[in-house]
MOPAC internal coordinates of N, CA, C and O (Angstrom, degrees):
PM7 1SCF
backbone

  N    0.0000 0     0.00 0     0.00 0    0    0    0
  C    1.4357 1     0.00 0     0.00 0    1    0    0
  C    1.5441 1   107.93 1     0.00 0    2    1    0
  O    1.2310 1   120.62 1   -43.74 1    3    2    1
  N    1.3040 1   116.42 1   136.26 1    3    2    1
  C    1.4692 1   122.35 1   177.52 1    5    3    2
  C    1.5155 1   108.66 1   -97.14 1    6    5    3
  O    1.2310 1   121.85 1   -54.53 1    7    6    5
  N    1.3378 1   114.06 1   125.47 1    7    6    5
  C    1.4743 1   120.91 1   178.58 1    9    7    6
  C    1.5100 1   108.68 1  -125.11 1   10    9    7
  O    1.2310 1   120.79 1   -27.80 1   11   10    9
  N    1.3246 1   116.09 1   152.20 1   11   10    9
  C    1.4365 1   121.24 1   177.48 1   13   11   10
  C    1.5303 1   109.18 1   -74.01 1   14   13   11
  O    1.2310 1   121.30 1   -46.30 1   15   14   13
  N    1.3311 1   115.12 1   133.70 1   15   14   13
  C    1.4573 1   120.74 1  -176.43 1   17   15   14
  C    1.5282 1   112.86 1   -90.49 1   18   17   15
  O    1.2310 1   119.74 1   176.12 1   19   18   17
  N    1.3281 1   118.09 1    -3.88 1   19   18   17
  C    1.4633 1   119.82 1   178.16 1   21   19   18
  C    1.5141 1   109.94 1   -67.38 1   22   21   19
  O    1.2310 1   121.54 1   -46.24 1   23   22   21
  N    1.3142 1   114.66 1   133.76 1   23   22   21
  C    1.4613 1   120.95 1  -179.57 1   25   23   22
  C    1.5352 1   110.77 1   -57.96 1   26   25   23
  O    1.2310 1   120.85 1   -51.13 1   27   26   25
  N    1.3190 1   115.99 1   128.87 1   27   26   25
  C    1.4560 1   121.14 1   178.27 1   29   27   26
  C    1.5114 1   115.16 1    84.98 1   30   29   27
  O    1.2310 1   119.93 1   178.11 1   31   30   29
  N    1.3313 1   117.73 1    -1.89 1   31   30   29
  C    1.4618 1   120.92 1  -179.76 1   33   31   30
  C    1.5401 1   108.52 1   -99.42 1   34   33   31
  O    1.2310 1   119.99 1   -55.38 1   35   34   33
  N    1.2860 1   117.62 1   124.62 1   35   34   33
  C    1.4423 1   121.96 1  -178.28 1   37   35   34
  C    1.5136 1   115.32 1   -99.25 1   38   37   35
  O    1.2310 1   119.73 1  -165.82 1   39   38   37
  N    1.3305 1   118.12 1    14.18 1   39   38   37
  C    1.4583 1   121.65 1  -177.33 1   41   39   38
  C    1.5285 1   110.37 1   -65.68 1   42   41   39
  O    1.2310 1   120.92 1   -38.55 1   43   42   41
  N    1.3378 1   115.85 1   141.45 1   43   42   41
  C    1.4700 1   121.70 1   170.98 1   45   43   42
  C    1.5154 1   109.01 1  -146.38 1   46   45   43
  O    1.2310 1   121.12 1   -30.18 1   47   46   45
  N    1.2914 1   115.45 1   149.82 1   47   46   45
  C    1.4696 1   121.38 1  -177.21 1   49   47   46
  C    1.5262 1   110.12 1   -76.77 1   50   49   47
  O    1.2310 1   121.75 1   -35.93 1   51   50   49
  N    1.3228 1   114.25 1   144.07 1   51   50   49
  C    1.4657 1   121.94 1   169.55 1   53   51   50
  C    1.5147 1   104.50 1  -123.74 1   54   53   51
  O    1.2310 1   120.82 1   -79.59 1   55   54   53
  N    1.3340 1   116.03 1   100.41 1   55   54   53
  C    1.4419 1   120.05 1  -172.01 1   57   55   54
  C    1.5325 1   110.57 1  -149.32 1   58   57   55
  O    1.2310 1   120.24 1   -23.83 1   59   58   57
  N    1.3447 1   117.15 1   156.17 1   59   58   57
  C    1.4716 1   121.47 1  -178.09 1   61   59   58
  C    1.5379 1   113.48 1   -78.56 1   62   61   59
  O    1.2310 1   119.76 1   167.53 1   63   62   61
  N    1.3319 1   118.06 1   -12.47 1   63   62   61
  C    1.4739 1   119.91 1  -178.39 1   65   63   62
  C    1.5111 1   109.81 1  -150.82 1   66   65   63
  O    1.2310 1   120.68 1   -14.95 1   67   66   65
  N    1.3413 1   116.30 1   165.05 1   67   66   65
  C    1.4588 1   121.11 1   177.72 1   69   67   66
  C    1.5319 1   110.27 1   -63.57 1   70   69   67
  O    1.2310 1   120.80 1   140.34 1   71   70   69
  N    1.3204 1   116.08 1   -39.66 1   71   70   69
  C    1.4767 1   119.94 1   178.62 1   73   71   70
  C    1.5168 1   111.15 1   -60.16 1   74   73   71
  O    1.2310 1   120.21 1   133.99 1   75   74   73
  N    1.3167 1   117.20 1   -46.01 1   75   74   73
  C    1.4674 1   121.22 1   177.95 1   77   75   74
  C    1.5116 1   111.96 1   -64.36 1   78   77   75
  O    1.2310 1   120.39 1   141.32 1   79   78   77
  N    1.3408 1   116.86 1   -38.68 1   79   78   77
  C    1.4568 1   120.90 1   177.05 1   81   79   78
  C    1.5268 1   110.90 1   -64.37 1   82   81   79
  O    1.2310 1   119.85 1   139.17 1   83   82   81
  N    1.3270 1   117.89 1   -40.83 1   83   82   81
  C    1.4709 1   121.58 1   178.33 1   85   83   82
  C    1.5286 1   110.65 1   -62.70 1   86   85   83
  O    1.2310 1   120.47 1   141.28 1   87   86   85
  N    1.3269 1   116.71 1   -38.72 1   87   86   85
  C    1.4552 1   120.73 1   178.59 1   89   87   86
  C    1.5403 1   110.14 1   -66.00 1   90   89   87
  O    1.2310 1   120.50 1   137.00 1   91   90   89
  N    1.3272 1   116.66 1   -43.00 1   91   90   89
  C    1.4708 1   120.01 1   176.30 1   93   91   90
  C    1.5106 1   111.28 1   -61.79 1   94   93   91
  O    1.2310 1   120.78 1   140.03 1   95   94   93
  N    1.3369 1   116.12 1   -39.97 1   95   94   93
  C    1.4617 1   121.35 1  -179.14 1   97   95   94
  C    1.5143 1   110.87 1   -64.42 1   98   97   95
  O    1.2310 1   120.62 1   135.27 1   99   98   97
  N    1.3177 1   116.41 1   -44.73 1   99   98   97
  C    1.4773 1   120.28 1   178.93 1  101   99   98
  C    1.5292 1   110.34 1   -60.56 1  102  101   99
  O    1.2310 1   120.58 1   137.16 1  103  102  101
  N    1.3194 1   116.50 1   -42.84 1  103  102  101
  C    1.4689 1   120.13 1   178.23 1  105  103  102
  C    1.5289 1   110.80 1   -64.08 1  106  105  103
  O    1.2310 1   120.22 1   138.88 1  107  106  105
  N    1.3284 1   117.18 1   -41.12 1  107  106  105
  C    1.4737 1   121.63 1   177.36 1  109  107  106
  C    1.5325 1   111.59 1   -60.11 1  110  109  107
  O    1.2310 1   121.06 1   132.75 1  111  110  109
  N    1.3374 1   115.58 1   -47.25 1  111  110  109
  C    1.4638 1   120.20 1  -178.95 1  113  111  110
  C    1.5210 1   110.52 1   -58.97 1  114  113  111
  O    1.2310 1   120.56 1   133.76 1  115  114  113
  N    1.3407 1   116.53 1   -46.24 1  115  114  113
  C    1.4549 1   119.91 1  -179.19 1  117  115  114
  C    1.5292 1   110.85 1   -65.06 1  118  117  115
  O    1.2310 1   120.21 1   136.51 1  119  118  117
  N    1.3095 1   117.20 1   -43.49 1  119  118  117
  C    1.4703 1   121.49 1  -176.59 1  121  119  118
  C    1.5287 1   112.19 1   -69.92 1  122  121  119
  O    1.2310 1   120.32 1   136.72 1  123  122  121
  N    1.3225 1   116.99 1   -43.28 1  123  122  121
  C    1.4504 1   120.56 1  -170.99 1  125  123  122
  C    1.5201 1   116.23 1  -102.48 1  126  125  123
  O    1.2310 1   119.22 1   153.30 1  127  126  125
  N    1.3357 1   119.09 1   -26.70 1  127  126  125
  C    1.4525 1   120.17 1  -171.45 1  129  127  126
  C    1.5201 1   115.36 1  -125.27 1  130  129  127
  O    1.2310 1   119.51 1  -177.08 1  131  130  129
  N    1.3144 1   118.54 1     2.92 1  131  130  129
  C    1.4589 1   121.27 1  -177.16 1  133  131  130
  C    1.5347 1   109.84 1  -100.95 1  134  133  131
  O    1.2310 1   121.99 1   -22.59 1  135  134  133
  N    1.3167 1   113.79 1   157.41 1  135  134  133
  C    1.4531 1   118.72 1   173.89 1  137  135  134
  C    1.5339 1   107.51 1  -127.61 1  138  137  135
  O    1.2310 1   120.75 1   -24.82 1  139  138  137
  N    1.2984 1   116.18 1   155.18 1  139  138  137
  C    1.4575 1   121.81 1  -179.43 1  141  139  138
  C    1.5144 1   108.81 1   -90.91 1  142  141  139
  O    1.2310 1   121.02 1   -45.44 1  143  142  141
  N    1.3171 1   115.65 1   134.56 1  143  142  141
  C    1.4685 1   121.43 1   176.97 1  145  143  142
  C    1.5161 1   108.17 1  -124.84 1  146  145  143
  O    1.2310 1   120.59 1   -26.71 1  147  146  145
  N    1.3078 1   116.48 1   153.29 1  147  146  145
  C    1.4454 1   121.70 1   178.27 1  149  147  146
  C    1.5316 1   107.99 1   -91.40 1  150  149  147
  O    1.2310 1   120.58 1   -83.72 1  151  150  149
  N    1.3245 1   116.50 1    96.28 1  151  150  149
  C    1.4511 1   121.12 1  -176.54 1  153  151  150
  C    1.5222 1   109.01 1  -147.71 1  154  153  151
  O    1.2310 1   121.00 1   -24.83 1  155  154  153
  N    1.3194 1   115.69 1   155.17 1  155  154  153
  C    1.4554 1   122.24 1   177.19 1  157  155  154
  C    1.5197 1   107.79 1   -93.45 1  158  157  155
  O    1.2310 1   121.04 1   -83.47 1  159  158  157
  N    1.3442 1   115.62 1    96.53 1  159  158  157
  C    1.4662 1   121.82 1  -175.40 1  161  159  158
  C    1.5316 1   107.42 1  -110.81 1  162  161  159
  O    1.2310 1   119.12 1   -50.94 1  163  162  161
  N    1.3076 1   119.29 1   129.06 1  163  162  161
  C    1.4679 1   121.71 1   179.28 1  165  163  162
  C    1.5433 1   111.69 1   -60.10 1  166  165  163
  O    1.2310 1   120.19 1   -29.58 1  167  166  165
  N    1.3264 1   117.23 1   150.42 1  167  166  165
  C    1.4496 1   121.64 1   176.34 1  169  167  166
  C    1.5303 1   110.72 1   -55.04 1  170  169  167
  O    1.2310 1   120.43 1   -41.07 1  171  170  169
  N    1.3089 1   116.78 1   138.93 1  171  170  169
  C    1.4586 1   121.77 1   178.32 1  173  171  170
  C    1.5206 1   114.09 1    82.96 1  174  173  171
  O    1.2310 1   120.38 1  -177.22 1  175  174  173
  N    1.3316 1   116.87 1     2.78 1  175  174  173
  C    1.4518 1   121.34 1  -178.84 1  177  175  174
  C    1.5403 1   109.23 1  -116.95 1  178  177  175
  O    1.2310 1   120.62 1   -21.19 1  179  178  177
  N    1.3231 1   116.42 1   158.81 1  179  178  177
  C    1.4432 1   122.90 1   176.20 1  181  179  178
  C    1.5193 1   107.84 1  -134.27 1  182  181  179
  O    1.2310 1   120.59 1   -14.72 1  183  182  181
  N    1.3228 1   116.48 1   165.28 1  183  182  181
  C    1.4486 1   120.23 1   174.82 1  185  183  182
  C    1.5268 1   109.25 1  -117.77 1  186  185  183
  O    1.2310 1   120.75 1   -43.47 1  187  186  185
  N    1.3197 1   116.18 1   136.53 1  187  186  185
  C    1.4622 1   122.69 1   179.88 1  189  187  186
  C    1.5229 1   109.41 1  -134.03 1  190  189  187
  O    1.2310 1   121.50 1   -18.89 1  191  190  189
  N    1.3261 1   114.73 1   161.11 1  191  190  189
  C    1.4611 1   119.95 1   173.95 1  193  191  190
  C    1.5226 1   108.31 1  -152.15 1  194  193  191
  O    1.2310 1   120.56 1   -21.59 1  195  194  193
  N    1.2992 1   116.54 1   158.41 1  195  194  193
  C    1.4591 1   123.14 1  -179.26 1  197  195  194
  C    1.5258 1   107.69 1  -109.18 1  198  197  195
  O    1.2310 1   120.59 1   -93.65 1  199  198  197
  N    1.3282 1   116.48 1    86.35 1  199  198  197
  C    1.4497 1   121.78 1   179.56 1  201  199  198
  C    1.5237 1   111.68 1   104.76 1  202  201  199
  O    1.2310 1   121.15 1   -22.68 1  203  202  201
  N    1.3282 1   115.41 1   157.32 1  203  202  201
  C    1.4602 1   120.62 1  -175.53 1  205  203  202
  C    1.5272 1   113.56 1   -65.19 1  206  205  203
  O    1.2310 1   119.63 1   151.65 1  207  206  205
  N    1.3073 1   118.32 1   -28.35 1  207  206  205
  C    1.4532 1   121.48 1  -178.22 1  209  207  206
  C    1.5263 1   113.71 1   -96.81 1  210  209  207
  O    1.2310 1   120.18 1   178.47 1  211  210  209
  N    1.3282 1   117.26 1    -1.53 1  211  210  209
  C    1.4596 1   120.95 1  -177.76 1  213  211  210
  C    1.5221 1   110.26 1   -77.79 1  214  213  211
  O    1.2310 1   121.66 1   -21.41 1  215  214  213
  N    1.3260 1   114.43 1   158.59 1  215  214  213
  C    1.4672 1   120.97 1   178.50 1  217  215  214
  C    1.5179 1   110.30 1   -78.03 1  218  217  215
  O    1.2310 1   120.25 1   -39.48 1  219  218  217
  N    1.3393 1   117.13 1   140.52 1  219  218  217
  C    1.4646 1   122.06 1   176.92 1  221  219  218
  C    1.5221 1   108.81 1   -68.88 1  222  221  219
  O    1.2310 1   120.70 1   -40.70 1  223  222  221
  N    1.3314 1   116.28 1   139.30 1  223  222  221
  C    1.4624 1   123.57 1   177.56 1  225  223  222
  C    1.5143 1   108.69 1  -120.56 1  226  225  223
  O    1.2310 1   119.77 1   -46.21 1  227  226  225
  N    1.3348 1   118.04 1   133.79 1  227  226  225
  C    1.4596 1   123.33 1   179.22 1  229  227  226
  C    1.5215 1   108.38 1   -96.93 1  230  229  227
  O    1.2310 1   120.88 1   -50.24 1  231  230  229
  N    1.3526 1   115.92 1   129.76 1  231  230  229
  C    1.4664 1   120.98 1  -178.55 1  233  231  230
  C    1.5135 1   109.89 1  -158.31 1  234  233  231
  O    1.2310 1   120.67 1    -8.51 1  235  234  233
  N    1.3361 1   116.31 1   171.49 1  235  234  233
  C    1.4718 1   120.45 1   176.44 1  237  235  234
  C    1.5261 1   109.29 1   -72.33 1  238  237  235
  O    1.2310 1   121.16 1   -14.78 1  239  238  237
  N    1.3148 1   115.39 1   165.22 1  239  238  237
  C    1.4645 1   120.03 1   178.56 1  241  239  238
  C    1.5307 1   110.10 1   -60.81 1  242  241  239
  O    1.2310 1   120.11 1   139.16 1  243  242  241
  N    1.3344 1   117.39 1   -40.84 1  243  242  241
  C    1.4571 1   121.72 1   179.36 1  245  243  242
  C    1.5295 1   111.13 1   -62.47 1  246  245  243
  O    1.2310 1   120.32 1   136.90 1  247  246  245
  N    1.3390 1   116.99 1   -43.10 1  247  246  245
  C    1.4544 1   120.32 1   177.78 1  249  247  246
  C    1.5302 1   110.45 1   -64.90 1  250  249  247
  O    1.2310 1   120.35 1   141.99 1  251  250  249
  N    1.3399 1   116.94 1   -38.01 1  251  250  249
  C    1.4659 1   120.65 1   179.87 1  253  251  250
  C    1.5214 1   111.12 1   -64.97 1  254  253  251
  O    1.2310 1   120.78 1   140.32 1  255  254  253
  N    1.3345 1   116.11 1   -39.68 1  255  254  253
  C    1.4617 1   119.76 1   177.88 1  257  255  254
  C    1.5320 1   110.63 1   -63.22 1  258  257  255
  O    1.2310 1   120.16 1   135.95 1  259  258  257
  N    1.3332 1   117.31 1   -44.05 1  259  258  257
  C    1.4569 1   120.94 1   177.75 1  261  259  258
  C    1.5245 1   111.04 1   -64.82 1  262  261  259
  O    1.2310 1   120.45 1   140.49 1  263  262  261
  N    1.3253 1   116.74 1   -39.51 1  263  262  261
  C    1.4731 1   122.21 1   178.08 1  265  263  262
  C    1.5231 1   109.39 1   -60.82 1  266  265  263
  O    1.2310 1   120.79 1   132.12 1  267  266  265
  N    1.3176 1   116.10 1   -47.88 1  267  266  265
  C    1.4564 1   122.03 1  -179.50 1  269  267  266
  C    1.5385 1   111.10 1   -62.24 1  270  269  267
  O    1.2310 1   120.53 1   133.56 1  271  270  269
  N    1.3269 1   116.59 1   -46.44 1  271  270  269
  C    1.4507 1   119.91 1   178.96 1  273  271  270
  C    1.5226 1   111.54 1   -61.88 1  274  273  271
  O    1.2310 1   120.61 1   142.40 1  275  274  273
  N    1.3309 1   116.45 1   -37.60 1  275  274  273
  C    1.4745 1   120.57 1   177.53 1  277  275  274
  C    1.5229 1   112.18 1   -64.63 1  278  277  275
  O    1.2310 1   120.61 1   142.97 1  279  278  277
  N    1.3137 1   116.44 1   -37.03 1  279  278  277
  C    1.4758 1   119.98 1   178.53 1  281  279  278
  C    1.5179 1   112.53 1   -66.49 1  282  281  279
  O    1.2310 1   120.89 1   144.79 1  283  282  281
  N    1.3188 1   115.90 1   -35.21 1  283  282  281
  C    1.4702 1   120.38 1  -172.72 1  285  283  282
  C    1.5241 1   112.86 1  -106.88 1  286  285  283
  O    1.2310 1   120.04 1  -169.59 1  287  286  285
  N    1.3354 1   117.53 1    10.41 1  287  286  285
  C    1.4597 1   121.23 1  -179.69 1  289  287  286
  C    1.5234 1   109.04 1   -85.20 1  290  289  287
  O    1.2310 1   121.35 1   -91.60 1  291  290  289
  N    1.3333 1   115.03 1    88.40 1  291  290  289
  C    1.4716 1   118.61 1  -179.28 1  293  291  290
  C    1.5412 1   110.78 1  -108.15 1  294  293  291
  O    1.2310 1   121.10 1  -175.17 1  295  294  293
  N    1.3223 1   115.50 1     4.83 1  295  294  293
  C    1.4696 1   119.27 1   177.53 1  297  295  294
  C    1.4998 1   114.55 1    75.28 1  298  297  295
  O    1.2310 1   119.74 1  -174.39 1  299  298  297
  N    1.3357 1   118.10 1     5.61 1  299  298  297
  C    1.4523 1   118.93 1  -176.03 1  301  299  298
  C    1.5037 1   114.15 1  -111.96 1  302  301  299
  O    1.2310 1   120.47 1  -140.70 1  303  302  301
  N    1.3125 1   116.71 1    39.30 1  303  302  301
  C    1.4689 1   120.28 1   179.72 1  305  303  302
  C    1.4815 1   112.47 1   -63.18 1  306  305  303
  O    1.2310 1   120.10 1   180.00 1  307  306  305

């Protein structure tokens, strides 16, 4: 089951497959936890950062998902 790792967020995917759950999760992150920035980002890429003072990093959506999971992988699901 895919759950949102943001503190205080109770969202979880309801999907027939892991791929579908990942798509729902990406949509949830964009809708609920993303902010819009004025930047020139290549097609197919996103920008992420770890904390308000961290530097923005440009990467693919797949890399961003792995980056996010790595930040919140504390083993206490």
